[in-house]
C-alpha positions as CSV (number, residue, x, y, z in Angstrom):
1,X,59.9,18.9,92.7
2,X,62.9,17.9,94.7
3,X,62.6,14.5,93.0
4,X,62.4,15.4,89.7
5,X,65.2,18.1,89.8
6,X,67.7,15.7,91.6
7,X,66.9,13.0,88.6
8,X,66.7,15.3,86.0
9,X,69.8,16.6,87.1
10,X,71.5,13.0,86.9
11,X,69.9,12.5,83.2
12,X,71.2,15.9,82.1
13,X,74.8,15.1,83.2
14,X,74.4,11.9,81.3
15,X,73.2,13.5,78.4
16,X,75.5,16.3,77.9
17,X,78.4,13.7,78.2
18,X,77.0,11.6,75.4
19,X,76.6,14.8,73.4
20,X,79.9,16.0,74.4
21,X,81.6,12.4,73.0
22,X,79.9,12.9,69.6
23,X,82.2,14.0,66.7
24,X,79.3,16.2,64.9
25,X,76.1,17.3,66.6
26,X,73.9,19.9,65.8
27,X,74.5,23.7,67.3
28,X,71.7,22.8,69.9
29,X,72.8,20.0,71.1
30,X,76.3,21.5,71.4
31,X,75.2,24.6,73.4
32,X,73.0,22.4,75.5
33,X,75.9,20.3,76.4
34,X,78.6,23.3,76.8
35,X,75.8,25.1,79.2
36,X,75.5,21.9,81.6
37,X,79.4,21.5,81.4
38,X,79.6,25.7,82.7
39,X,77.1,24.8,85.5
40,X,79.1,21.9,86.1
41,X,82.0,24.3,86.8
42,X,80.0,26.4,89.2
43,X,79.9,23.3,91.5
44,X,82.9,21.1,90.8
45,X,86.5,21.4,90.0
46,X,86.1,19.4,86.7
47,X,89.4,17.9,86.7
48,X,89.7,14.9,84.3
49,X,92.1,13.0,86.5
50,X,88.9,13.2,89.4
51,X,86.7,12.6,86.7
52,X,84.6,9.5,85.2
53,X,84.9,9.4,81.1
54,X,82.3,7.8,79.7
55,X,81.6,7.6,76.0
56,X,85.2,8.7,75.9
57,X,84.1,12.1,77.3
58,X,84.6,13.5,80.9
59,X,81.4,14.2,82.8
60,X,80.7,17.1,83.8
61,X,81.2,16.8,87.2
62,X,83.7,14.9,89.1
63,X,83.5,11.3,90.9
64,X,82.7,12.7,94.0
65,X,80.2,14.9,92.9
66,X,78.8,12.6,90.8
67,X,78.1,10.3,94.3
68,X,76.7,13.1,96.0
69,X,73.9,13.5,93.0
70,X,73.2,10.1,92.5
71,X,72.7,9.8,96.4
72,X,70.6,12.9,96.0
73,X,68.7,11.4,93.7
74,X,68.3,7.9,94.8
75,X,67.2,9.5,98.5
76,X,64.4,11.7,96.7
77,X,63.0,8.9,94.8
78,X,63.1,6.6,97.7
79,X,61.6,9.5,99.9
80,X,58.5,9.5,98.3
81,X,57.4,6.2,100.0
82,X,57.7,8.1,103.0
83,X,55.2,9.6,105.0
84,X,55.3,13.0,106.2
85,X,56.1,12.1,110.2
86,X,59.3,9.7,108.9
87,X,60.5,12.9,106.8
88,X,60.0,15.2,109.4
89,X,62.0,12.8,111.5
90,X,65.3,13.6,109.2
91,X,64.5,17.3,109.7
92,X,64.9,16.9,113.3
93,X,67.9,14.8,113.6
94,X,69.7,16.8,110.1
95,X,72.7,17.2,112.2
96,X,73.4,13.8,113.3
97,X,71.9,12.6,110.0
98,X,74.7,14.8,108.0
99,X,77.4,14.1,110.2
100,X,77.2,10.6,109.9
101,X,76.6,10.9,105.9
102,X,79.6,12.8,105.8
103,X,81.8,10.4,107.0
104,X,83.0,8.5,103.8
105,X,83.8,11.9,102.2
106,X,85.6,12.9,105.1
107,X,87.7,9.8,105.4
108,X,88.6,10.3,101.7
109,X,89.5,13.5,102.0
110,X,91.8,13.0,104.9
111,X,93.0,10.1,103.2
112,X,93.8,12.5,100.3
113,X,95.9,14.7,101.8
114,X,97.8,12.7,104.3
115,X,98.9,10.3,102.0
116,X,99.1,12.2,98.7
117,X,97.3,9.7,97.0
118,X,94.0,10.1,95.4
119,X,91.2,7.1,95.9
120,X,89.7,5.9,92.6
121,X,87.1,7.3,90.7
122,X,84.5,4.8,92.4
123,X,85.7,5.0,95.8
124,X,85.2,8.7,95.8
125,X,81.6,8.5,94.0
126,X,80.8,5.9,96.8
127,X,82.0,8.4,99.7
128,X,80.1,10.8,98.2
129,X,76.7,9.1,97.8
130,X,75.8,8.9,101.4
131,X,76.5,12.9,102.0
132,X,73.9,13.2,98.5
133,X,71.3,10.8,100.6
134,X,72.0,12.5,103.9
135,X,71.5,15.9,102.8
136,X,68.3,15.2,100.4
137,X,66.8,13.3,103.2
138,X,67.2,16.8,105.8
139,X,66.1,19.0,102.7
140,X,62.8,16.8,102.3
141,X,62.6,16.5,105.9
142,X,62.0,20.4,106.0
143,X,59.3,20.3,103.7
144,X,56.9,18.0,105.5
145,X,54.3,19.9,107.1
146,X,55.7,19.3,110.6
147,X,58.7,21.1,110.0
148,X,56.8,24.4,108.5
149,X,55.2,24.4,111.9
150,X,58.2,24.4,113.6
151,X,60.2,27.3,111.7
152,X,57.2,29.4,112.1
């Protein structure tokens, strides 16, 4: 379900952007696209100058969030090939994994705050990608049977 959800969210973001870029769409398509942009606004600032634009329309989330979600989807797909023991290893090392994965995002944030300059969209997305991977691997590790034994 996590794999379907994370990959589905990436596809949904692209589809909503495509619909938003069209000059005429049906009411259902417009409603779908508007709903996705609204959901995106709950988790992202959606600043135009910090967002990718494709097909002449802004994505429903900023470049950093795009990287985070892409990383999570990539990790979910890759983790399908992992056994439960390996997934559990991510769970047991969650703090270390997420700390390392967050470092690129933290570096870009410190650069932005310190210099007053924003890295380009690709840098922000690339910095968010490992954090999305790390968090998804920890979440998937928490769903391994061994982690359920540890929780109880």
